[in-house]
DSSP file (Angstrom, degrees, kcal/mol; ACC not computed):
  #  RESIDUE AA STRUCTURE BP1 BP2  ACC     N-H-->O    O-->H-N    N-H-->O    O-->H-N    TCO  KAPPA ALPHA  PHI   PSI    X-CA   Y-CA   Z-CA
    1    1 A M    >         0   0    0      0, 0.0     3,-1.1     0, 0.0    24,-0.1   0.000 360.0 360.0 360.0 -34.1 -267.9  -79.3  100.4
    2    2 A H  T 3   +     0   0    0      1,-0.3    27,-0.0    27,-0.0    23,-0.0   0.792 360.0  50.4 -67.7 -25.3 -268.2  -81.7   97.4
    3    3 A R  T 3  S+     0   0    0      2,-0.1    -1,-0.3     0, 0.0     2,-0.2   0.540  83.3 116.3 -87.5  -6.6 -270.8  -83.7   99.2
    4    4 A H    <   -     0   0    0     -3,-1.1     2,-0.5    17,-0.1    21,-0.0  -0.430  53.8-152.9 -67.3 132.1 -272.9  -80.8  100.1
    5    5 A R        -     0   0    0     -2,-0.2     2,-0.1     1,-0.0    -2,-0.1  -0.923  20.5-116.2-109.0 128.3 -276.4  -80.9   98.4
    6    6 A R        -     0   0    0     -2,-0.5     2,-0.3     1,-0.0     9,-0.0  -0.353  34.2-165.9 -64.9 137.3 -278.1  -77.6   97.7
    7    7 A R        -     0   0    0     -2,-0.1     2,-0.5     8,-0.0    11,-0.1  -0.874  19.8-125.6-122.8 156.9 -281.3  -77.1   99.6
    8    8 A Q        -     0   0    0     -2,-0.3     2,-0.3    10,-0.0     7,-0.0  -0.909  31.0-166.0-102.0 126.1 -284.2  -74.7   99.2
    9    9 A H        -     0   0    0     -2,-0.5     6,-0.1     2,-0.2     0, 0.0  -0.766  28.1-135.2-112.5 156.2 -285.0  -72.7  102.4
   10   10 A R  S    S+     0   0    0     -2,-0.3     2,-0.5     4,-0.0    -1,-0.1   0.781  92.0  72.7 -76.2 -28.3 -288.0  -70.6  103.4
   11   11 A I  S >> S-     0   0    0      1,-0.1     4,-1.2    -3,-0.0     3,-0.7  -0.783  78.4-143.1 -94.5 129.7 -285.7  -67.9  104.8
   12   12 A E  H 3> S+     0   0    0     -2,-0.5     4,-1.8     1,-0.2     5,-0.2   0.827  95.4  60.8 -63.3 -36.5 -283.9  -65.9  102.1
   13   13 A I  H 3> S+     0   0    0      1,-0.2     4,-1.8     2,-0.2    -1,-0.2   0.860 103.0  52.7 -62.5 -34.1 -280.6  -65.5  104.0
   14   14 A F  H <> S+     0   0    0     -3,-0.7     4,-2.1     1,-0.2    -1,-0.2   0.869 106.5  52.8 -67.7 -36.3 -280.2  -69.3  104.1
   15   15 A N  H  X S+     0   0    0     -4,-1.2     4,-1.9     2,-0.2    -2,-0.2   0.854 107.1  52.7 -66.2 -34.0 -280.7  -69.4  100.3
   16   16 A K  H  X S+     0   0    0     -4,-1.8     4,-2.2     2,-0.2    -2,-0.2   0.878 107.2  51.8 -68.4 -36.9 -277.9  -66.8  100.0
   17   17 A V  H  X S+     0   0    0     -4,-1.8     4,-2.3     1,-0.2    -2,-0.2   0.920 107.9  51.9 -63.0 -42.8 -275.6  -69.0  102.1
   18   18 A E  H  X S+     0   0    0     -4,-2.1     4,-2.2     1,-0.2    -2,-0.2   0.883 107.7  52.9 -60.4 -39.0 -276.4  -71.9   99.8
   19   19 A D  H  X S+     0   0    0     -4,-1.9     4,-2.2     2,-0.2    -1,-0.2   0.921 109.0  48.8 -62.2 -44.3 -275.5  -69.6   96.8
   20   20 A E  H  X S+     0   0    0     -4,-2.2     4,-2.5     1,-0.2    -2,-0.2   0.891 109.4  52.3 -64.5 -39.0 -272.1  -68.8   98.4
   21   21 A I  H  X S+     0   0    0     -4,-2.3     4,-2.3     1,-0.2    -1,-0.2   0.917 109.0  50.4 -62.6 -42.6 -271.4  -72.5   99.1
   22   22 A E  H  X S+     0   0    0     -4,-2.2     4,-1.7     2,-0.2    -2,-0.2   0.902 109.7  50.6 -62.7 -41.8 -272.1  -73.3   95.4
   23   23 A K  H  X S+     0   0    0     -4,-2.2     4,-2.1     1,-0.2    -2,-0.2   0.943 112.8  45.8 -61.1 -47.6 -269.8  -70.5   94.2
   24   24 A L  H  X S+     0   0    0     -4,-2.5     4,-2.4     1,-0.2    -1,-0.2   0.865 108.2  57.8 -63.7 -36.1 -267.0  -71.8   96.5
   25   25 A K  H  < S+     0   0    0     -4,-2.3    -1,-0.2     1,-0.2    -2,-0.2   0.879 111.9  40.5 -62.2 -39.1 -267.6  -75.4   95.4
   26   26 A H  H >< S+     0   0    0     -4,-1.7     3,-0.6    -3,-0.2    -1,-0.2   0.817 116.4  49.2 -81.6 -31.4 -267.0  -74.5   91.8
   27   27 A E  H 3< S+     0   0    0     -4,-2.1     3,-0.3     1,-0.2    -2,-0.2   0.893 119.5  34.3 -74.2 -40.7 -264.1  -72.2   92.4
   28   28 A N  T >< S+     0   0    0     -4,-2.4     3,-0.9    -5,-0.2    -1,-0.2  -0.154  72.3 132.6-109.0  37.4 -262.1  -74.5   94.6
   29   29 A H  T <  S+     0   0    0     -3,-0.6    -1,-0.2     1,-0.2    -2,-0.1   0.691  77.7  41.7 -68.3 -16.8 -262.9  -77.9   93.2
   30   30 A Q  T 3  S+     0   0    0     -3,-0.3     2,-0.5     2,-0.1    -1,-0.2   0.493  90.4  97.2-107.4  -3.8 -259.2  -79.0   93.1
   31   31 A I    <   -     0   0    0     -3,-0.9     2,-0.3     1,-0.0    -3,-0.0  -0.750  68.2-139.0 -89.6 125.1 -258.1  -77.7   96.5
   32   32 A E        -     0   0    0     -2,-0.5     2,-0.3     1,-0.1    -2,-0.1  -0.620  20.0-117.0 -83.1 140.2 -258.1  -80.3   99.2
   33   33 A D        -     0   0    0     -2,-0.3     2,-0.3     2,-0.0    -1,-0.1  -0.572  35.7-173.9 -76.5 134.3 -259.3  -79.2  102.6
   34   34 A I        -     0   0    0     -2,-0.3     2,-0.4     2,-0.0    -1,-0.0  -0.953  24.0-118.9-129.9 150.5 -256.7  -79.4  105.4
   35   35 A G        -     0   0    0     -2,-0.3     2,-0.3    11,-0.1    -2,-0.0  -0.720  30.0-168.6 -87.3 135.3 -256.9  -78.8  109.2
   36   36 A L        -     0   0    0     -2,-0.4     2,-0.5     8,-0.0    12,-0.1  -0.930  11.4-145.2-124.0 149.9 -254.8  -76.1  110.6
   37   37 A W  E     -A   45   0A   0      8,-3.5     8,-2.7    -2,-0.3     2,-0.4  -0.955  16.5-131.8-117.4 128.6 -254.0  -75.3  114.2
   38   38 A R  E     -A   44   0A   0     -2,-0.5     6,-0.2     6,-0.2     2,-0.1  -0.629  22.9-151.6 -81.5 131.9 -253.5  -71.7  115.4
   39   39 A S    >   -     0   0    0      4,-3.2     3,-1.8    -2,-0.4    -1,-0.0  -0.372  33.7 -91.9 -94.6 178.4 -250.4  -71.1  117.5
   40   40 A K  T 3  S+     0   0    0      1,-0.3    -1,-0.1     2,-0.1    -2,-0.0   0.824 124.2  56.3 -60.9 -33.6 -249.9  -68.5  120.2
   41   41 A N  T 3  S-     0   0    0      2,-0.1    -1,-0.3     1,-0.1     3,-0.1   0.423 119.8-107.1 -82.0   3.3 -248.5  -66.0  117.8
   42   42 A G  S <  S+     0   0    0     -3,-1.8     2,-0.2     1,-0.3    -2,-0.1   0.380  79.8 125.4  91.0  -4.8 -251.7  -66.1  115.7
   43   43 A K        -     0   0    0     -5,-0.1    -4,-3.2     1,-0.0     2,-0.4  -0.505  58.1-122.4 -85.3 158.2 -250.1  -68.1  112.8
   44   44 A Y  E     -A   38   0A   0     -6,-0.2    -6,-0.2    -2,-0.2    -1,-0.0  -0.843  25.9-172.6-106.2 138.6 -251.6  -71.4  111.6
   45   45 A K  E     -A   37   0A   0     -8,-2.7    -8,-3.5    -2,-0.4     0, 0.0  -0.925  28.9-133.6-127.8 151.6 -249.7  -74.7  111.4
   46   46 A P  S    S+     0   0    0      0, 0.0     2,-0.3     0, 0.0   -11,-0.1   0.594  85.7  73.8 -80.0  -9.1 -250.6  -78.1  110.0
   47   47 A T  S    S-     0   0    0    -10,-0.2     2,-0.4     2,-0.0   -10,-0.2  -0.813  73.6-135.0-110.5 148.2 -249.4  -79.9  113.1
   48   48 A F        -     0   0    0     -2,-0.3     2,-0.4   -12,-0.1   -12,-0.0  -0.784  15.4-167.0 -97.6 139.9 -251.0  -80.2  116.5
   49   49 A S     >  -     0   0    0     -2,-0.4     4,-2.2     1,-0.1     5,-0.1  -0.969  13.6-164.9-129.0 116.5 -249.0  -79.8  119.7
   50   50 A S  H  > S+     0   0    0     -2,-0.4     4,-2.7     2,-0.2     5,-0.2   0.864  94.6  55.5 -66.7 -33.4 -250.5  -80.8  123.0
   51   51 A K  H  > S+     0   0    0      2,-0.2     4,-2.6     1,-0.2    -1,-0.2   0.944 109.5  45.0 -62.4 -47.9 -247.7  -78.9  124.7
   52   52 A N  H  > S+     0   0    0      2,-0.2     4,-1.8     1,-0.2    -2,-0.2   0.872 112.7  51.9 -64.7 -36.0 -248.6  -75.7  122.9
   53   53 A T  H  X S+     0   0    0     -4,-2.2     4,-2.1     2,-0.2    -1,-0.2   0.930 110.2  48.5 -64.6 -44.7 -252.2  -76.3  123.5
   54   54 A W  H  X S+     0   0    0     -4,-2.7     4,-2.1     1,-0.2    -2,-0.2   0.925 112.0  49.0 -60.3 -45.0 -251.6  -76.7  127.2
   55   55 A L  H  < S+     0   0    0     -4,-2.6    -1,-0.2     1,-0.2    -2,-0.2   0.831 111.1  52.1 -64.0 -30.8 -249.4  -73.5  127.3
   56   56 A E  H  < S+     0   0    0     -4,-1.8    -1,-0.2    -5,-0.2    -2,-0.2   0.883 117.4  34.3 -72.0 -39.3 -252.2  -71.7  125.5
   57   57 A I  H  < S+     0   0    0     -4,-2.1    -2,-0.2    -5,-0.1    -1,-0.2   0.674  99.6  89.7 -94.8 -17.2 -255.0  -72.6  127.8
   58   58 A R  S  < S-     0   0    0     -4,-2.1     2,-0.5    -5,-0.2    -4,-0.0  -0.434  75.2-121.4 -83.9 155.9 -253.3  -72.7  131.2
   59   59 A K        -     0   0    0     -2,-0.1     2,-0.5     1,-0.0    -2,-0.1  -0.830  28.5-134.9 -92.1 128.5 -252.9  -69.8  133.6
   60   60 A V        -     0   0    0     -2,-0.5     2,-0.3    -5,-0.1    -5,-0.0  -0.736  25.6-179.3 -92.8 128.0 -249.2  -69.1  134.3
   61   61 A Y        -     0   0    0     -2,-0.5     2,-0.1     1,-0.0     3,-0.1  -0.823  35.9 -92.8-118.1 159.7 -248.1  -68.4  137.8
   62   62 A A        -     0   0    0     -2,-0.3     2,-0.1     1,-0.1    -1,-0.0  -0.436  51.6 -96.9 -68.1 145.6 -244.7  -67.6  139.3
   63   63 A D        -     0   0    0     -2,-0.1     2,-0.2     1,-0.1    -1,-0.1  -0.393  39.7-128.1 -63.0 139.6 -242.7  -70.6  140.5
   64   64 A Q    >   -     0   0    0      1,-0.1     3,-1.1    -2,-0.1     4,-0.4  -0.624  12.0-123.4 -89.5 150.1 -243.1  -71.2  144.2
   65   65 A V  T 3  S+     0   0    0      1,-0.2     3,-0.4    -2,-0.2     4,-0.2   0.859 111.9  47.1 -58.5 -37.3 -240.0  -71.6  146.4
   66   66 A W  T >> S+     0   0    0      1,-0.2     3,-1.0     2,-0.1     4,-0.6   0.517  84.3  94.9 -85.5  -5.9 -241.2  -75.0  147.6
   67   67 A S  H X> S+     0   0    0     -3,-1.1     4,-3.1     1,-0.3     3,-1.1   0.854  81.4  52.2 -61.5 -38.6 -242.1  -76.5  144.2
   68   68 A K  H 34 S+     0   0    0     -3,-0.4    -1,-0.3    -4,-0.4    -2,-0.1   0.748 105.9  56.3 -71.0 -20.4 -238.8  -78.3  143.6
   69   69 A G  H <4 S+     0   0    0     -3,-1.0    -1,-0.3    -4,-0.2    -2,-0.2   0.624 118.2  33.2 -80.9 -13.3 -239.1  -80.0  147.0
   70   70 A V  H << S+     0   0    0     -3,-1.1     2,-0.8    -4,-0.6    -2,-0.2   0.803 118.8  46.2-106.3 -47.3 -242.5  -81.4  146.0
   71   71 A W  S  < S+     0   0    0     -4,-3.1     2,-0.3    -5,-0.2    -1,-0.2  -0.846  76.4 129.0-106.6  99.2 -242.3  -82.0  142.2
   72   72 A F    >   -     0   0    0     -2,-0.8     3,-1.9    -3,-0.1     8,-0.1  -0.925  69.2 -90.4-145.0 169.5 -239.1  -83.8  141.4
   73   73 A K  T 3  S+     0   0    0     -2,-0.3    -1,-0.0     1,-0.3    -2,-0.0   0.823 121.5  36.5 -52.4 -43.4 -238.1  -86.9  139.4
   74   74 A H  T 3  S+     0   0    0      2,-0.1    -1,-0.3    -3,-0.0    73,-0.1   0.195  85.2 133.4-100.6  17.1 -238.2  -89.4  142.3
   75   75 A A    <   -     0   0    0     -3,-1.9     3,-0.1     1,-0.1    -5,-0.1  -0.379  59.8-123.3 -68.8 144.1 -241.2  -88.0  144.1
   76   76 A T    >>  -     0   0    0      1,-0.1     4,-2.7    -2,-0.1     3,-0.6  -0.807  22.3-136.9 -85.2 121.2 -243.9  -90.4  145.2
   77   77 A P  H 3> S+     0   0    0      0, 0.0     4,-2.9     0, 0.0     5,-0.3   0.845  98.8  49.6 -52.8 -43.7 -247.1  -89.1  143.6
   78   78 A K  H 3> S+     0   0    0      1,-0.2     4,-1.9     2,-0.2     5,-0.1   0.883 114.8  45.2 -67.3 -34.6 -249.4  -89.5  146.6
   79   79 A Y  H <> S+     0   0    0     -3,-0.6     4,-2.7     2,-0.2     5,-0.2   0.907 114.2  48.9 -71.5 -41.3 -246.9  -87.7  148.9
   80   80 A S  H  X S+     0   0    0     -4,-2.7     4,-2.9     2,-0.2    -2,-0.2   0.928 112.6  47.7 -63.3 -44.5 -246.3  -85.0  146.4
   81   81 A F  H  X S+     0   0    0     -4,-2.9     4,-2.5    -5,-0.3    -1,-0.2   0.925 113.4  47.5 -63.3 -43.4 -250.0  -84.5  145.8
   82   82 A H  H  X S+     0   0    0     -4,-1.9     4,-2.3    -5,-0.3    -2,-0.2   0.925 114.0  46.7 -64.5 -43.9 -250.7  -84.4  149.5
   83   83 A T  H  X S+     0   0    0     -4,-2.7     4,-2.9     2,-0.2    -2,-0.2   0.913 111.6  51.7 -64.4 -42.3 -247.9  -81.9  150.2
   84   84 A W  H  X S+     0   0    0     -4,-2.9     4,-1.7    -5,-0.2    -2,-0.2   0.914 109.7  50.0 -59.8 -42.9 -248.9  -79.8  147.3
   85   85 A T  H  <>S+     0   0    0     -4,-2.5     5,-2.4     1,-0.2     6,-0.3   0.906 112.1  47.8 -62.5 -41.1 -252.5  -79.7  148.7
   86   86 A A  H ><5S+     0   0    0     -4,-2.3     3,-1.7     1,-0.2    -2,-0.2   0.904 109.2  53.0 -66.0 -41.1 -251.1  -78.7  152.1
   87   87 A M  H 3<5S+     0   0    0     -4,-2.9    -1,-0.2     1,-0.3    -2,-0.2   0.816 106.3  53.3 -65.0 -29.5 -248.9  -76.0  150.6
   88   88 A R  T 3<5S-     0   0    0     -4,-1.7    -1,-0.3    -5,-0.2    -2,-0.2   0.360 116.2-119.4 -85.1   6.0 -251.9  -74.5  148.8
   89   89 A D  T < 5S+     0   0    0     -3,-1.7    -3,-0.2    -5,-0.1    -2,-0.1   0.888  74.9 130.7  57.0  44.4 -253.6  -74.4  152.2
   90   90 A R      < +     0   0    0     -5,-2.4     2,-0.6    -6,-0.1    -4,-0.2   0.367  43.7  89.0-105.3   2.1 -256.4  -76.7  151.1
   91   91 A L     >  -     0   0    0     -6,-0.3     4,-0.8    -5,-0.2     3,-0.5  -0.890  54.4-166.3-103.4 119.8 -256.2  -79.2  154.0
   92   92 A S  H  > S+     0   0    0     -2,-0.6     4,-1.9     1,-0.2    -1,-0.1   0.738  86.5  71.6 -71.6 -19.0 -258.3  -78.3  157.0
   93   93 A T  H  > S+     0   0    0      1,-0.2     4,-3.0     2,-0.2     5,-0.2   0.865  89.5  58.1 -65.7 -35.2 -256.3  -80.9  158.9
   94   94 A C  H  > S+     0   0    0     -3,-0.5     4,-2.2     1,-0.2    -1,-0.2   0.918 106.9  48.4 -60.4 -41.9 -253.2  -78.7  158.9
   95   95 A D  H  X S+     0   0    0     -4,-0.8     4,-1.5     1,-0.2    -1,-0.2   0.917 112.9  47.9 -63.8 -41.8 -255.1  -76.0  160.7
   96   96 A R  H  X S+     0   0    0     -4,-1.9     4,-1.7     2,-0.2    -2,-0.2   0.910 110.9  50.2 -65.5 -42.1 -256.5  -78.5  163.2
   97   97 A I  H  X S+     0   0    0     -4,-3.0     4,-2.6     1,-0.2    -1,-0.2   0.899 108.2  53.1 -64.6 -39.9 -253.0  -80.0  163.9
   98   98 A L  H  < S+     0   0    0     -4,-2.2    -1,-0.2    -5,-0.2    -2,-0.2   0.846 106.8  53.0 -63.8 -32.7 -251.6  -76.5  164.5
   99   99 A K  H  < S+     0   0    0     -4,-1.5    -1,-0.2     1,-0.2    -2,-0.2   0.863 111.0  47.1 -68.8 -34.6 -254.3  -75.9  167.0
  100  100 A W  H  < S+     0   0    0     -4,-1.7    -2,-0.2     1,-0.3    -1,-0.2   0.923 135.5   5.5 -70.9 -44.0 -253.4  -79.1  168.8
  101  101 A N    ><  -     0   0    0     -4,-2.6     3,-1.4    -5,-0.1    -1,-0.3  -0.816  59.5-172.0-145.9  99.0 -249.7  -78.4  168.8
  102  102 A P  T 3  S+     0   0    0      0, 0.0    -4,-0.1     0, 0.0    -3,-0.1   0.558  80.7  71.7 -70.7  -5.9 -248.4  -75.0  167.5
  103  103 A N  T 3  S+     0   0    0      2,-0.1     2,-0.1    -5,-0.0    -5,-0.1   0.548  78.2  95.1 -86.9  -7.1 -244.7  -76.2  167.7
  104  104 A I  S <  S-     0   0    0     -3,-1.4    -3,-0.0    -7,-0.2     3,-0.0  -0.466  78.6-121.0 -84.8 157.6 -245.0  -78.6  164.8
  105  105 A D    >   -     0   0    0     -2,-0.1     3,-1.0     1,-0.1    -2,-0.1  -0.871  21.2-161.0 -93.3 110.4 -244.0  -77.8  161.2
  106  106 A P  T 3  S+     0   0    0      0, 0.0    -1,-0.1     0, 0.0     7,-0.1   0.604  83.9  57.5 -71.4  -8.6 -247.2  -78.4  159.2
  107  107 A L  T 3  S+     0   0    0      2,-0.1     3,-0.5   -20,-0.0     2,-0.4   0.630  87.0  84.5 -97.9 -14.2 -245.3  -78.7  155.9
  108  108 A S  S <  S-     0   0    0     -3,-1.0    -3,-0.1     1,-0.2     0, 0.0  -0.746 109.0 -11.9 -94.5 137.4 -242.9  -81.6  156.7
  109  109 A A  S >> S+     0   0    0     -2,-0.4     4,-1.2     1,-0.1     3,-0.6   0.814  78.9 165.9  49.0  41.3 -244.0  -85.3  156.3
  110  110 A G  H 3>  +     0   0    0     -3,-0.5     4,-2.5     1,-0.2     5,-0.2   0.775  63.4  61.8 -58.4 -33.1 -247.7  -84.1  155.9
  111  111 A H  H 3> S+     0   0    0      1,-0.2     4,-2.7     2,-0.2    -1,-0.2   0.909 102.0  49.5 -65.2 -42.2 -248.9  -87.4  154.6
  112  112 A A  H <> S+     0   0    0     -3,-0.6     4,-2.1     2,-0.2    -1,-0.2   0.891 112.8  47.7 -64.3 -38.4 -248.0  -89.4  157.7
  113  113 A I  H  X S+     0   0    0     -4,-1.2     4,-2.5     2,-0.2    -1,-0.2   0.908 111.7  50.2 -68.0 -41.5 -249.7  -86.8  159.9
  114  114 A W  H  X S+     0   0    0     -4,-2.5     4,-2.2     2,-0.2    -2,-0.2   0.908 109.9  51.0 -62.0 -41.7 -252.8  -86.9  157.7
  115  115 A R  H  X S+     0   0    0     -4,-2.7     4,-2.0     2,-0.2    -2,-0.2   0.906 110.7  48.3 -63.4 -41.7 -252.8  -90.7  157.9
  116  116 A E  H  X S+     0   0    0     -4,-2.1     4,-2.1     2,-0.2    -1,-0.2   0.892 109.2  53.7 -65.4 -39.3 -252.6  -90.6  161.7
  117  117 A R  H  X S+     0   0    0     -4,-2.5     4,-2.6     1,-0.2    -2,-0.2   0.908 108.3  49.7 -60.4 -42.2 -255.4  -88.0  161.8
  118  118 A N  H  X S+     0   0    0     -4,-2.2     4,-2.2     2,-0.2     6,-0.3   0.882 106.5  55.8 -65.4 -37.8 -257.6  -90.4  159.7
  119  119 A R  H  <>S+     0   0    0     -4,-2.0     5,-2.5     1,-0.2    -1,-0.2   0.942 112.7  42.2 -56.6 -47.2 -256.8  -93.2  162.1
  120  120 A R  H ><5S+     0   0    0     -4,-2.1     3,-1.3     1,-0.2    -2,-0.2   0.897 112.9  52.6 -68.6 -40.2 -258.1  -91.2  165.0
  121  121 A K  H 3<5S+     0   0    0     -4,-2.6    -1,-0.2     1,-0.3    -2,-0.2   0.852 109.7  49.1 -65.0 -34.2 -261.1  -89.8  163.1
  122  122 A H  T 3<5S-     0   0    0     -4,-2.2    -1,-0.3    -5,-0.2    -2,-0.2   0.188 123.0 -99.1 -96.7  17.5 -262.3  -93.3  162.1
  123  123 A G  T < 5S+     0   0    0     -3,-1.3    -3,-0.2     1,-0.3    -2,-0.1   0.495  74.4 139.6  88.2   3.0 -262.0  -94.7  165.6
  124  124 A D      < -     0   0    0     -5,-2.5    -1,-0.3    -6,-0.3     2,-0.2  -0.396  64.6 -90.4 -75.7 160.5 -258.7  -96.5  165.4
  125  125 A K        -     0   0    0      1,-0.1    -1,-0.1    -2,-0.1     2,-0.1  -0.513  47.5-114.0 -70.6 134.6 -256.4  -96.4  168.4
  126  126 A E        -     0   0    0     -2,-0.2    -1,-0.1    -6,-0.1    -9,-0.1  -0.420  25.4-125.3 -71.7 143.9 -254.0  -93.5  168.1
  127  127 A L        -     0   0    0     -2,-0.1    -1,-0.1   -11,-0.1     2,-0.1  -0.610  31.1-100.5 -84.2 147.2 -250.3  -94.2  167.6
  128  128 A P    >>  -     0   0    0      0, 0.0     4,-1.8     0, 0.0     3,-1.0  -0.403  33.3-117.8 -62.9 146.0 -247.8  -92.7  170.1
  129  129 A Y  H 3> S+     0   0    0      1,-0.3     4,-2.5     2,-0.2     5,-0.2   0.818 113.6  59.1 -60.8 -30.4 -246.1  -89.7  168.5
  130  130 A M  H 3> S+     0   0    0      1,-0.2     4,-2.1     2,-0.2    -1,-0.3   0.859 105.0  50.0 -65.4 -34.2 -242.7  -91.3  168.7
  131  131 A L  H <> S+     0   0    0     -3,-1.0     4,-2.4     2,-0.2    -2,-0.2   0.883 108.9  51.5 -70.2 -38.6 -244.0  -94.2  166.5
  132  132 A V  H  X S+     0   0    0     -4,-1.8     4,-2.3     2,-0.2    -2,-0.2   0.936 111.8  47.4 -61.8 -45.8 -245.4  -91.7  164.0
  133  133 A L  H  X S+     0   0    0     -4,-2.5     4,-2.5     1,-0.2    -2,-0.2   0.894 110.6  52.0 -61.8 -39.9 -242.0  -90.0  163.9
  134  134 A K  H  X S+     0   0    0     -4,-2.1     4,-2.3     2,-0.2    -1,-0.2   0.898 109.3  50.1 -63.8 -40.4 -240.3  -93.3  163.5
  135  135 A N  H  X S+     0   0    0     -4,-2.4     4,-2.4     2,-0.2    -2,-0.2   0.903 110.5  49.4 -64.2 -41.3 -242.6  -94.2  160.6
  136  136 A I  H  X S+     0   0    0     -4,-2.3     4,-2.4     2,-0.2    -2,-0.2   0.934 111.4  49.5 -62.3 -45.5 -241.8  -90.8  158.9
  137  137 A D  H  X S+     0   0    0     -4,-2.5     4,-2.7     1,-0.2    -2,-0.2   0.901 111.2  49.6 -60.0 -42.1 -238.1  -91.4  159.4
  138  138 A K  H  X S+     0   0    0     -4,-2.3     4,-2.7     2,-0.2     5,-0.2   0.907 109.6  50.9 -65.2 -42.6 -238.4  -94.9  157.9
  139  139 A I  H  X S+     0   0    0     -4,-2.4     4,-2.1     2,-0.2    -2,-0.2   0.936 114.0  44.2 -59.9 -47.4 -240.3  -93.6  154.8
  140  140 A V  H  X S+     0   0    0     -4,-2.4     4,-2.5     2,-0.2     5,-0.2   0.928 114.4  48.7 -66.5 -45.5 -237.7  -90.9  154.1
  141  141 A R  H  X S+     0   0    0     -4,-2.7     4,-2.5     1,-0.2    -2,-0.2   0.926 112.2  49.2 -59.7 -45.6 -234.7  -93.3  154.7
  142  142 A N  H  X S+     0   0    0     -4,-2.7     4,-2.4     1,-0.2    -1,-0.2   0.898 111.4  49.2 -61.7 -40.4 -236.3  -96.0  152.4
  143  143 A R  H  X S+     0   0    0     -4,-2.1     4,-2.3    -5,-0.2    -1,-0.2   0.931 111.7  47.7 -67.0 -44.6 -237.0  -93.4  149.7
  144  144 A F  H  X S+     0   0    0     -4,-2.5     4,-2.3     1,-0.2    -2,-0.2   0.910 112.7  50.3 -60.7 -41.8 -233.4  -92.0  149.8
  145  145 A S  H  X S+     0   0    0     -4,-2.5     4,-2.4    -5,-0.2    -2,-0.2   0.909 109.9  49.8 -64.2 -42.4 -232.0  -95.5  149.7
  146  146 A T  H  X S+     0   0    0     -4,-2.4     4,-1.4     1,-0.2    -1,-0.2   0.919 111.2  48.9 -62.2 -44.2 -234.1  -96.5  146.7
  147  147 A I  H  <>S+     0   0    0     -4,-2.3     5,-1.5     1,-0.2     4,-0.3   0.907 111.5  49.7 -62.9 -41.9 -233.0  -93.4  144.8
  148  148 A R  H ><5S+     0   0    0     -4,-2.3     3,-1.7     1,-0.2    -1,-0.2   0.909 107.8  53.3 -65.1 -41.6 -229.4  -94.1  145.6
  149  149 A R  H 3<5S+     0   0    0     -4,-2.4    -1,-0.2     1,-0.3    -2,-0.2   0.790 101.5  61.1 -63.9 -26.9 -229.6  -97.7  144.5
  150  150 A Q  T 3<5S-     0   0    0     -4,-1.4    -1,-0.3    -3,-0.2    -2,-0.2   0.546 120.3-111.1 -77.3  -6.2 -231.1  -96.5  141.2
  151  151 A G  T < 5S+     0   0    0     -3,-1.7     2,-0.7    -4,-0.3    -3,-0.2   0.515  70.7 139.5  93.9   5.3 -227.8  -94.6  140.6
  152  152 A D      < -     0   0    0     -5,-1.5     3,-0.5     1,-0.1    -1,-0.3  -0.759  26.3-178.2 -88.0 115.2 -229.1  -91.0  141.0
  153  153 A Q    >   +     0   0    0     -2,-0.7     3,-1.6     1,-0.2     4,-0.3   0.485  62.2  91.0 -90.5  -4.5 -226.5  -89.0  142.9
  154  154 A K  T 3  S+     0   0    0      1,-0.3     3,-0.4     2,-0.1     4,-0.3   0.759  85.6  52.1 -64.3 -24.3 -228.6  -85.8  142.9
  155  155 A M  T 3> S+     0   0    0     -3,-0.5     4,-2.3     1,-0.2    -1,-0.3   0.377  78.2  98.7 -94.8   4.7 -230.2  -86.7  146.2
  156  156 A D  H <> S+     0   0    0     -3,-1.6     4,-2.5     1,-0.2    -1,-0.2   0.884  82.4  51.6 -60.1 -39.1 -227.0  -87.4  148.1
  157  157 A K  H  > S+     0   0    0     -3,-0.4     4,-2.4    -4,-0.3    -1,-0.2   0.927 110.4  48.3 -65.0 -43.5 -227.0  -84.0  149.7
  158  158 A G  H  > S+     0   0    0     -4,-0.3     4,-2.6     1,-0.2    -1,-0.2   0.886 111.2  51.9 -61.5 -38.4 -230.7  -84.4  150.9
  159  159 A M  H  X S+     0   0    0     -4,-2.3     4,-2.7     2,-0.2     5,-0.2   0.924 110.0  47.2 -64.4 -44.8 -229.7  -87.8  152.3
  160  160 A S  H  X S+     0   0    0     -4,-2.5     4,-2.0     1,-0.2    -2,-0.2   0.878 112.6  50.2 -67.6 -35.4 -226.8  -86.5  154.2
  161  161 A I  H  X S+     0   0    0     -4,-2.4     4,-1.3     2,-0.2    -2,-0.2   0.929 112.0  48.2 -64.9 -44.6 -229.0  -83.6  155.6
  162  162 A W  H  X S+     0   0    0     -4,-2.6     4,-0.5     1,-0.2     3,-0.5   0.944 115.7  42.2 -62.4 -48.3 -231.7  -86.1  156.7
  163  163 A F  H >< S+     0   0    0     -4,-2.7     3,-0.6     1,-0.2    -1,-0.2   0.829 112.6  55.3 -69.7 -29.5 -229.3  -88.5  158.4
  164  164 A G  H 3< S+     0   0    0     -4,-2.0    -1,-0.2    -5,-0.2    -2,-0.2   0.744 105.6  52.5 -71.8 -23.3 -227.4  -85.5  159.9
  165  165 A S  H 3< S+     0   0    0     -4,-1.3    -1,-0.2    -3,-0.5    -2,-0.2   0.531  82.9 112.9 -91.0  -6.3 -230.5  -84.2  161.5
  166  166 A R    <<        0   0    0     -3,-0.6    -3,-0.0    -4,-0.5    -4,-0.0  -0.395 360.0 360.0 -69.8 142.4 -231.5  -87.4  163.2
  167  167 A V              0   0    0     -2,-0.1    -1,-0.1     0, 0.0    -4,-0.0   0.405 360.0 360.0 -98.6 360.0 -231.4  -87.4  167.0
């Protein structure tokens, strides 16, 4: 405000605005201007919070039953993203795979199936289904082993379920 220079305008309302600015300039000459951030409750705070801003602008949905199986500490981002996309029914490939074989579970190990689908779509030789299953098993075993070596015991139950279900 202190740097504002009064101007003369052709339109009278602008001149009235200039008058008000001049009044404020003389009344508040010792008050420093500060930035304030409005919080959810309508009060103003001098600090910015990206978390509060995110909570303010995002749309809140109920937690999904499957979310903890997709988004967890040791999740591999590309697998989590792909599974999340499949769970939101945004992959046309899941529909196609179900048409080919209605007995498969379209939600388990989706990335490996998607990768095999891309191989076939782009002209590569298709892998035998047993090899695809073996690759999925290897990916899961390796991931469980890595997590265990890092000292996290929270995944031990998942590891025992996975190894217990192997044929």
